[in-house]
C-alpha positions in Angstrom: -230.6 129.8 -96.6 -234.3 129.5 -96.8 -235.4 126.1 -95.7 -237.7 124.6 -98.3 -240.4 122.8 -96.3 -242.2 121.7 -99.6 -239.1 120.0 -100.9 -238.2 118.3 -97.6 -241.8 117.2 -97.2 -241.7 115.6 -100.7 -238.5 113.8 -99.8 -240.2 112.4 -96.6 -243.3 111.4 -98.5 -241.3 109.5 -101.1 -239.6 107.6 -98.3 -243.0 106.8 -96.7 -244.4 105.7 -100.1 -241.5 103.4 -100.8 -241.9 101.7 -97.3 -245.6 101.3 -97.6 -245.1 99.6 -101.0 -242.7 97.2 -99.6 -244.9 96.4 -96.7 -247.9 95.9 -98.9 -246.0 93.5 -101.0 -245.0 91.6 -97.9 -248.3 91.7 -95.8 -251.0 92.4 -98.5 -252.1 95.2 -96.2 -252.0 99.1 -96.3 -252.3 101.7 -93.6 -255.8 103.2 -93.1 -256.3 106.7 -91.5 -259.8 107.6 -90.2 -260.4 111.3 -89.8 -263.4 112.6 -87.8 -264.5 116.1 -89.0 -267.1 118.0 -87.1 -268.9 121.0 -88.6 -267.8 123.0 -91.7 -265.2 125.2 -90.3 -263.2 126.3 -93.4 -259.6 125.9 -92.2 -260.4 122.4 -90.9 -261.9 121.6 -94.3 -258.7 122.7 -96.0 -256.5 120.8 -93.6 -258.5 117.6 -93.9 -258.6 117.9 -97.7 -254.8 118.2 -97.8 -254.3 115.3 -95.4 -256.4 113.0 -97.5 -254.9 114.1 -100.7 -251.3 113.5 -99.4 -252.4 110.2 -97.8 -253.6 108.9 -101.2 -250.3 109.9 -102.8 -248.2 107.6 -100.5 -250.6 104.7 -100.5 -252.4 105.3 -97.2 -256.2 104.7 -97.3 -258.1 107.4 -95.7 -261.8 108.1 -94.9 -263.4 111.2 -93.6 -266.2 110.7 -91.1 -268.4 113.9 -91.1 -270.7 115.1 -88.4 -272.8 118.3 -88.0 -271.8 121.1 -85.6 -274.5 119.9 -83.2 -273.4 116.3 -82.9 -273.5 115.0 -79.3 -270.3 114.1 -77.5 -271.6 110.6 -76.9 -271.9 110.0 -80.6 -268.3 110.9 -81.2 -267.1 108.8 -78.2 -269.0 105.8 -79.7 -267.4 106.3 -83.0 -263.8 106.4 -81.5 -264.5 103.2 -79.6 -265.7 101.6 -82.8 -262.5 102.8 -84.6 -260.3 101.7 -81.7 -261.7 98.1 -82.1 -261.5 98.1 -85.9 -258.3 96.1 -86.8 -258.3 97.6 -90.3 -257.9 101.2 -88.9 -254.3 102.1 -88.3 -254.7 105.7 -87.1 -257.5 108.0 -85.8 -257.5 111.7 -86.1 -260.1 114.0 -84.7 -259.7 117.4 -86.4 -259.5 120.3 -83.9 -261.1 122.7 -82.9 -264.2 121.0 -81.6 -267.6 122.5 -80.9 -268.3 123.7 -77.3 -270.5 120.6 -76.4 -267.5 118.3 -76.9 -264.8 117.9 -74.3 -261.5 117.9 -76.1 -259.7 116.1 -73.2 -262.2 113.2 -73.2 -261.8 112.8 -77.0 -258.0 112.8 -76.9 -257.9 110.4 -74.0 -260.3 107.9 -75.6 -258.3 107.4 -78.7 -256.1 104.3 -78.3 -252.5 105.4 -77.9 -251.3 103.0 -80.6 -253.7 104.7 -83.1 -253.1 108.3 -81.9 -251.5 109.7 -85.0 -251.6 113.3 -83.5 -249.5 112.1 -80.5 -251.8 113.9 -78.1 -252.8 111.0 -75.8 -251.3 111.2 -72.3 -249.5 107.9 -72.8 -247.6 109.3 -75.8 -247.0 112.6 -74.1 -245.6 110.8 -71.1 -243.5 108.5 -73.1 -242.0 111.4 -75.1 -241.2 113.3 -71.9 -239.6 110.1 -70.4 -237.5 109.5 -73.5 -239.3 106.3 -74.4 -240.7 105.3 -77.8 -243.7 107.5 -78.5 -245.9 108.9 -81.3 -244.7 112.5 -81.5 -247.0 115.5 -82.4 -246.6 116.2 -86.1 -245.6 119.9 -86.0 -242.7 119.6 -83.6 -241.5 116.4 -85.3 -241.5 118.2 -88.6 -239.6 121.2 -87.0 -237.0 118.8 -85.6 -236.5 117.0 -89.0 -236.0 120.5 -90.7 -233.5 121.6 -88.1 -231.5 118.4 -88.5 -231.4 119.0 -92.3 -229.3 122.1 -91.5 -227.4 120.8 -88.5 -227.1 117.1 -88.0 -225.5 117.2 -84.6 -227.5 119.5 -82.2 -225.7 118.4 -79.0 -224.8 121.4 -76.8 -226.8 123.8 -78.9 -228.9 126.4 -77.0 -232.5 126.1 -78.2 -235.1 128.7 -77.3 -238.8 127.9 -77.9 -241.3 130.8 -78.0 -244.7 129.5 -76.8 -245.5 126.6 -74.4 -248.5 124.9 -76.0 -249.2 121.2 -75.8 -249.4 121.1 -79.5 -245.9 122.5 -80.1 -244.0 124.2 -77.4 -243.8 121.5 -74.8 -243.2 118.5 -77.2 -240.7 120.6 -79.1 -238.7 121.1 -75.9 -238.7 117.3 -75.3 -237.4 116.5 -78.8 -234.7 119.0 -78.5 -233.6 117.8 -75.0 -233.4 114.3 -76.6 -230.9 115.8 -79.1 -228.9 117.1 -76.1 -229.8 120.7 -76.6 -229.9 123.2 -73.7 -233.6 124.2 -73.9 -235.3 127.4 -72.7 -239.1 128.0 -73.1 -240.3 131.6 -73.1 -243.9 132.6 -73.0 -246.3 135.6 -72.3 -245.1 135.8 -68.7 -241.4 135.6 -69.4 -239.4 138.8 -68.7 -237.0 140.0 -71.4 -238.2 137.6 -74.1 -236.0 139.5 -76.6 -232.9 138.9 -74.6 -233.7 135.2 -74.2 -234.3 134.8 -78.0 -231.0 136.6 -78.9 -229.1 133.9 -77.1 -230.5 131.1 -79.2 -228.6 128.9 -81.6 -231.9 127.4 -82.6 -235.1 129.6 -82.3 -238.5 128.0 -82.7 -241.4 130.5 -82.7 -245.0 129.4 -82.2 -246.9 132.2 -80.4 -249.5 133.3 -83.0 -248.5 136.9 -83.2 -247.6 138.3 -86.7 -244.0 139.4 -87.1 -243.4 139.1 -83.4 -239.6 138.3 -83.7 -237.5 141.0 -85.3 -234.0 141.2 -86.6 -232.5 142.4 -83.3 -234.1 139.4 -81.5 -232.1 136.8 -83.2 -228.5 135.7 -83.0 -226.1 135.9 -86.0 -225.8 132.5 -87.7 -228.7 130.9 -85.9 -231.5 128.6 -87.2 -235.0 130.0 -87.0 -238.1 127.9 -87.3 -241.3 129.8 -87.8 -244.4 127.8 -86.8 -246.8 130.7 -86.9 -249.5 131.1 -89.6 -251.3 134.5 -89.4 -253.6 136.2 -91.9 -252.5 139.8 -92.3 -254.4 142.0 -94.8 -254.1 140.1 -98.1 -251.2 137.8 -97.2 -250.1 135.0 -94.8 -247.2 135.8 -92.5 -245.4 134.0 -89.7 -244.5 134.9 -86.2 -241.1 136.1 -87.4 -240.4 139.2 -89.5 -239.0 137.1 -92.4 -237.6 139.8 -94.7 -235.4 141.5 -92.1 -234.4 138.4 -90.2 -233.5 136.1 -93.1 -230.2 138.1 -93.9 -228.8 137.7 -90.4 -229.5 133.9 -89.7 -228.0 130.7 -91.1 -231.3 129.2 -92.0 -235.0 130.1 -91.7 -238.3 128.6 -92.7 -240.7 130.8 -94.8 -244.4 131.1 -94.2 -246.1 129.6 -96.1 -244.0 126.7 -97.4 -241.9 125.9 -94.3 -243.3 124.1 -91.4 -246.8 123.4 -92.8 -246.0 120.9 -95.5 -243.7 119.0 -93.0 -246.6 118.8 -90.5 -248.7 116.9 -93.0 -245.8 114.6 -94.1 -245.2 113.8 -90.5 -248.9 112.8 -90.0 -248.3 110.3 -92.8 -245.2 109.2 -91.0 -247.0 108.7 -87.8 -249.8 106.8 -89.6 -247.2 104.4 -91.1 -245.6 103.9 -87.6 -249.0 103.1 -86.1 -249.6 100.6 -89.0 -246.3 98.9 -88.4 -247.0 98.6 -84.6 -250.2 96.7 -85.4 -248.4 94.3 -87.7 -246.3 93.0 -84.8 
């Protein structure tokens, strides 16, 4: 089957909307997401626009704080401190990538862990790795929710993750370990990637290479989650050669319309979780 990320994202957004409505009745408060957007990088503009639109749909207030490309690092750091201290702000998101003069690590580390809707702060990363309560990066969280729609019990499954990034590969491994999967991470230095992929009951691909995974790379009846988004000629494709792989596997996400919508829905979920944490 083809996993409908748009449909599943809508289901999740409806759940979030319902919970926010109940909390608003009870507390007279609503979550607020502050987004820092630097420069006019077109993909970032599109992502932020979608995030703000979907936030509004579920009852989350959002505001975009814009800066020019040449903004100083100190100005951004000052703004983050201000947002950290603002009790009305539930979550803070700094849209990546950042201009060269701004140190990404400094920015991520300064956002308070309880307002870190991206789940990138070292405290959240450490808590996730330790199996503790943590804000989880949106894309791997979305991937996990999609996998569990197909297979509720993942215990004992062999999961292979292609790519070891901090944004997806590493947190994805932690989430699947938590589900009692046996996890293998493969990357550019791995020997015989094809052989490793072909053993996977669950294959998550996030390497940024168009049509990287072919039909003979996947196991019959497996679940394939394609995180890649690549522009190829006049179309968008994933990291998996979708048309030839889909007939062999149990379930697969399309690109677009698979993981992407779930990533934004999980950002809203994280914003809600941050809001609830500040109500305690």
